[in-house]
C-alpha positions as CSV (number, residue, x, y, z in Angstrom):
1,M,45.0,89.3,28.2
2,P,45.0,86.2,30.4
3,R,44.3,82.9,28.8
4,F,42.3,81.8,31.8
5,L,40.0,83.6,34.3
6,Q,42.4,82.5,37.0
7,N,44.5,84.8,39.3
8,P,48.2,84.2,40.0
9,H,48.8,82.2,43.1
10,H,48.7,84.0,46.5
11,T,52.0,84.7,48.2
12,G,52.7,81.9,50.6
13,L,50.7,79.3,48.8
14,A,53.5,76.8,48.7
15,T,53.8,77.1,52.5
16,Q,50.1,76.6,53.0
17,L,50.1,73.6,50.8
18,A,53.2,72.1,52.6
19,Q,51.3,72.5,55.9
20,W,48.3,70.8,54.4
21,L,50.5,67.9,53.1
22,A,52.0,67.6,56.6
23,H,48.7,66.2,57.8
24,C,48.9,63.3,55.4
25,T,49.8,60.7,57.9
26,D,47.6,57.7,57.0
27,A,49.9,55.1,55.3
28,S,47.0,53.7,53.3
29,L,46.5,57.0,51.6
30,A,49.0,58.8,49.3
31,P,49.3,62.6,48.8
32,L,49.2,63.2,45.0
33,A,49.2,66.2,42.7
34,L,46.5,65.9,40.0
35,V,47.7,67.9,37.0
36,D,45.7,68.6,33.8
37,M,48.6,68.4,31.2
38,S,46.4,69.9,28.4
39,M,46.8,73.3,30.0
40,L,50.6,73.3,30.3
41,D,53.5,73.8,27.9
42,A,54.8,70.8,25.9
43,S,57.9,70.7,28.1
44,A,56.0,70.6,31.4
45,H,55.7,66.9,31.7
46,C,59.5,66.5,31.4
47,Q,60.1,69.3,33.9
48,L,57.6,67.8,36.4
49,S,59.0,64.3,36.0
50,R,62.5,65.7,36.7
51,V,61.7,67.7,39.8
52,V,58.7,65.8,41.3
53,G,59.2,62.3,39.9
54,P,57.3,59.8,37.7
55,S,53.6,60.1,37.3
56,T,50.6,57.9,36.7
57,P,48.2,58.7,33.7
58,L,44.8,58.9,35.4
59,L,42.8,57.8,32.4
60,A,44.9,54.8,31.5
61,G,42.7,51.8,30.7
62,S,39.5,54.0,30.7
63,R,37.3,55.0,27.8
64,Y,39.2,58.3,27.7
65,A,42.8,56.8,27.5
66,A,43.2,58.3,24.1
67,Y,43.9,61.7,25.7
68,G,47.4,60.3,26.3
69,E,50.0,62.9,27.2
70,L,47.3,65.6,27.2
71,G,45.3,63.8,29.9
72,P,45.5,64.4,33.7
73,R,48.4,62.8,35.5
74,L,49.0,61.9,39.2
75,F,52.4,62.9,40.7
76,A,53.4,61.4,44.1
77,L,54.1,64.0,46.7
78,R,54.9,62.1,49.9
79,A,58.7,62.3,49.6
80,V,59.1,65.5,47.5
81,E,61.2,68.4,48.8
82,S,59.7,71.9,49.3
83,S,61.7,73.1,46.2
84,A,59.9,70.5,44.1
85,L,56.5,71.6,45.4
86,E,57.4,75.2,44.6
87,R,58.4,74.2,41.1
88,L,55.1,72.4,40.6
89,L,53.2,75.6,41.6
90,T,55.4,77.8,39.4
91,L,54.6,75.6,36.3
92,T,50.9,75.8,37.0
93,D,50.7,79.5,38.2
94,G,47.8,81.3,36.6
95,R,46.4,78.1,35.1
96,P,43.5,76.1,36.6
97,A,45.5,72.9,36.1
98,S,46.5,71.5,39.5
99,S,45.0,70.1,42.7
100,V,46.3,67.9,45.5
101,L,44.4,65.0,47.1
102,E,44.8,62.2,49.5
103,L,44.0,59.0,47.6
104,A,43.7,55.4,48.6
105,T,46.4,53.1,47.4
106,R,46.8,49.4,46.7
107,D,50.3,47.9,46.9
108,D,51.6,51.5,46.9
109,T,49.8,52.2,43.6
110,P,47.1,54.9,43.4
111,E,43.6,53.5,43.3
112,C,42.4,55.3,40.2
113,S,39.1,53.4,39.6
114,T,37.0,55.9,41.6
115,L,38.6,58.9,39.9
116,Q,38.0,57.3,36.5
117,W,34.4,56.8,37.6
118,L,34.1,60.5,38.4
119,A,35.7,61.4,35.0
120,D,33.1,59.3,33.0
121,A,29.9,61.3,33.3
122,Q,26.6,59.8,32.0
123,S,23.5,61.9,31.6
124,A,19.9,60.8,32.1
125,D,19.6,60.1,28.3
126,D,22.8,58.0,28.5
127,T,25.1,60.5,26.8
128,R,28.7,59.9,28.0
129,L,31.0,62.9,28.5
130,Y,34.4,63.4,29.9
131,C,34.1,65.3,33.2
132,R,37.2,67.4,33.3
133,Y,37.4,67.9,37.1
134,A,41.2,68.1,36.8
135,D,40.5,71.6,35.7
136,T,40.1,73.5,38.9
137,R,37.5,75.8,37.4
138,V,35.3,72.7,37.1
139,L,36.4,70.7,40.2
140,P,34.5,72.7,43.0
141,N,31.3,72.7,40.9
142,V,31.5,68.9,40.4
143,L,32.1,68.3,44.1
144,D,29.2,70.7,45.0
145,I,26.6,68.9,42.8
146,L,27.3,65.3,44.0
147,D,24.4,63.6,45.7
148,P,25.0,61.9,49.1
149,A,25.5,58.5,47.6
150,Q,28.0,59.8,45.1
151,K,29.9,61.7,47.8
152,S,30.1,58.5,49.9
153,R,31.6,56.5,47.0
154,L,34.1,59.3,46.4
155,A,35.0,59.3,50.1
156,R,36.0,55.7,50.1
157,A,38.9,56.6,47.8
158,V,39.6,60.3,48.6
159,R,40.1,61.6,52.1
160,R,40.9,65.3,51.4
161,W,41.2,67.5,48.3
162,A,42.9,70.9,47.9
163,W,43.0,73.2,44.9
164,V,43.8,76.8,43.9
165,A,40.6,78.8,43.6
166,R,40.1,81.5,40.9
167,D,41.4,84.2,43.3
168,G,44.7,82.3,43.8
169,S,43.9,81.1,47.3
170,L,44.1,77.5,48.6
171,Q,40.7,75.9,49.0
172,T,40.1,72.5,50.6
173,M,37.4,69.9,51.1
174,N,37.3,66.8,53.4
175,F,35.4,63.6,52.7
176,A,34.0,61.0,55.1
177,P,32.2,57.8,54.2
178,T,28.5,57.6,55.3
179,D,25.9,55.0,55.6
180,T,24.2,56.2,52.4
181,V,23.7,53.5,49.8
182,E,26.5,54.0,47.3
183,P,26.6,53.4,43.5
184,P,27.9,49.8,43.0
185,D,31.6,49.3,42.5
186,D,31.1,47.9,39.0
187,D,29.4,51.1,37.9
188,T,32.2,52.6,35.9
189,S,30.5,55.9,35.1
190,I,28.9,58.5,37.4
191,R,25.3,59.2,36.5
192,F,24.2,62.8,36.7
193,N,20.5,63.6,36.7
194,D,19.1,66.5,34.6
195,A,19.5,69.0,37.4
196,Q,23.1,68.1,38.1
197,F,24.0,68.1,34.4
198,A,22.3,71.5,33.9
199,A,24.1,73.0,36.9
200,L,27.5,71.9,35.5
201,M,26.7,73.3,32.1
202,Q,25.6,76.6,33.5
203,T,28.8,77.0,35.7
204,A,30.9,76.5,32.6
205,E,29.2,79.3,30.6
206,A,31.3,82.2,31.7
207,D,34.6,80.5,30.9
208,T,33.3,79.3,27.5
209,L,32.1,82.7,26.6
210,F,35.3,84.4,27.8
211,D,37.3,82.1,25.4
212,M,35.0,83.2,22.5
213,L,35.4,86.9,23.4
214,N,39.1,86.6,23.9
215,E,39.5,85.1,20.5
216,H,37.2,87.3,18.5
217,T,36.8,90.6,20.4
218,P,39.4,90.9,23.0
219,D,39.3,94.7,22.9
220,I,35.9,94.8,24.7
221,I,37.0,92.8,27.7
222,P,37.4,95.2,30.6
223,A,40.8,95.6,32.3
224,A,40.6,93.8,35.7
225,E,42.2,90.9,37.4
226,P,41.0,87.5,36.0
227,A,38.9,86.5,39.0
228,A,37.2,89.9,38.9
229,Q,36.5,89.5,35.2
230,W,35.0,86.1,35.9
231,R,32.7,87.6,38.6
232,R,31.5,90.4,36.3
233,L,30.9,88.0,33.4
234,D,29.1,85.5,35.6
235,A,26.9,88.2,37.1
236,L,26.0,89.5,33.6
237,L,25.2,86.0,32.5
238,G,22.9,85.6,35.5
239,I,21.0,88.8,34.4
240,A,20.8,87.5,30.8
241,R,19.3,84.2,32.0
242,S,16.8,86.1,34.1
243,H,15.6,87.6,30.8
244,G,15.3,84.2,29.1
245,I,18.6,84.6,27.3
246,T,20.2,81.1,27.5
247,N,21.8,80.1,24.3
248,A,25.4,81.0,23.5
249,P,25.0,83.3,20.5
250,D,22.4,85.4,22.4
251,Q,24.5,85.5,25.5
252,R,27.5,86.6,23.5
253,Q,25.4,89.4,22.0
254,F,24.2,90.5,25.5
255,I,27.8,90.5,26.9
256,T,29.1,92.3,23.8
257,L,26.6,95.1,24.4
258,A,27.4,95.3,28.1
259,W,31.2,95.4,27.6
260,S,31.2,97.7,24.6
261,G,28.9,100.2,26.3
262,S,27.5,99.9,29.8
263,E,26.9,96.9,31.9
264,L,23.6,98.5,32.9
265,F,22.3,98.8,29.4
266,H,19.6,96.2,30.1
267,S,18.0,98.6,32.6
268,L,16.9,101.0,29.9
269,P,13.0,101.3,29.8
270,A,13.2,101.3,26.0
271,L,14.4,97.6,26.1
272,A,11.5,96.4,28.3
273,P,9.6,95.1,25.2
274,T,12.7,93.2,24.1
275,F,13.1,91.4,27.4
276,D,9.4,90.7,27.7
277,A,9.7,88.8,24.4
278,T,12.9,86.9,25.3
279,R,11.4,85.9,28.7
280,R,8.3,84.6,26.9
281,G,10.4,82.8,24.3
282,T,8.7,84.5,21.4
283,M,11.9,86.2,20.1
284,R,15.6,85.6,20.3
285,F,17.7,88.4,21.7
286,T,19.9,88.6,18.5
287,D,16.7,89.0,16.4
288,A,15.4,91.7,18.7
289,V,18.6,93.6,18.6
290,A,18.5,93.6,14.8
291,N,15.2,95.4,15.0
292,W,16.1,98.1,17.4
293,D,15.4,101.6,16.1
294,N,17.8,104.6,16.1
295,D,16.3,106.0,19.2
296,T,17.0,102.9,21.1
297,W,20.6,102.8,19.9
298,D,21.0,106.5,20.8
299,Q,19.9,105.8,24.4
300,I,22.4,102.9,24.6
301,E,25.2,105.1,23.3
302,A,24.3,107.9,25.7
303,M,24.4,105.5,28.6
304,A,27.7,104.2,27.4
305,D,29.1,107.7,27.3
306,A,27.9,108.5,30.8
307,F,29.7,105.5,32.2
308,A,32.8,105.7,30.1
309,D,34.8,107.6,32.7
310,A,33.2,106.1,35.7
311,P,35.2,103.5,37.7
312,A,34.3,99.9,36.9
313,T,32.2,98.2,39.7
314,E,31.4,94.6,40.0
315,L,27.8,93.6,39.6
316,Q,26.2,91.9,42.6
């Protein structure tokens, strides 16, 4: 069972990334690999330092500096050979741990202040959280929810960003400063409104739930490539949310029923009263399940038997 819902790298990824790096021609910008060291083996830092070169701890001097060796690090890529790039990709293959970006420099030193700003998330109620965008499962979601002013501030430091998507392919995004009023330079944390914060929390649900299932009930997880498992899990969570099932224990119960029986169990007419209650908020899903009668369970088991030998299909 994979540790992460992340496919192995596509064949030819190193070549694609080398071609992307070849367009890094602005002397005021440095091509850097951003690596989340918390996802790698203990020896990875030494191996990367040996084949790529010295690195810069991204969080040094920030409120999250205590992450230390487990925090994200920036490795310079301008002068590395193709063999070093391939080694970097080998060490992070199947792990959502690395991306590459063109970052502004000052006296040949990476300008980390904007990246530290992006890492220090502050919610509308002033709660401060570490935004782990070095994790490439998180990165595209963070970039997607930035408002125009936040994107403009990021664009002053980052020209381009590339990362390995869940399916193992290379994804990229370009940034350009705009005339939008930006957050002030002395604002050291990025402020997410309630909608932005909720969107980030929702996009993390599938990975969080997968970790729980992988630890406690790995036998129910369907056999499929990791990216396909994520799509199925994310689709099922979308169905659960449409029925008012939004807290983690109830979502876990919903997924457990889907993957231990049929992913279509929720369509049984006998369960309509349950989902009416969960949508109204008058009953939690786990409490409703505890009150199902034998006839309901018989119908669920019959549906599971009917689909046991059918090929797995991804939910739309």
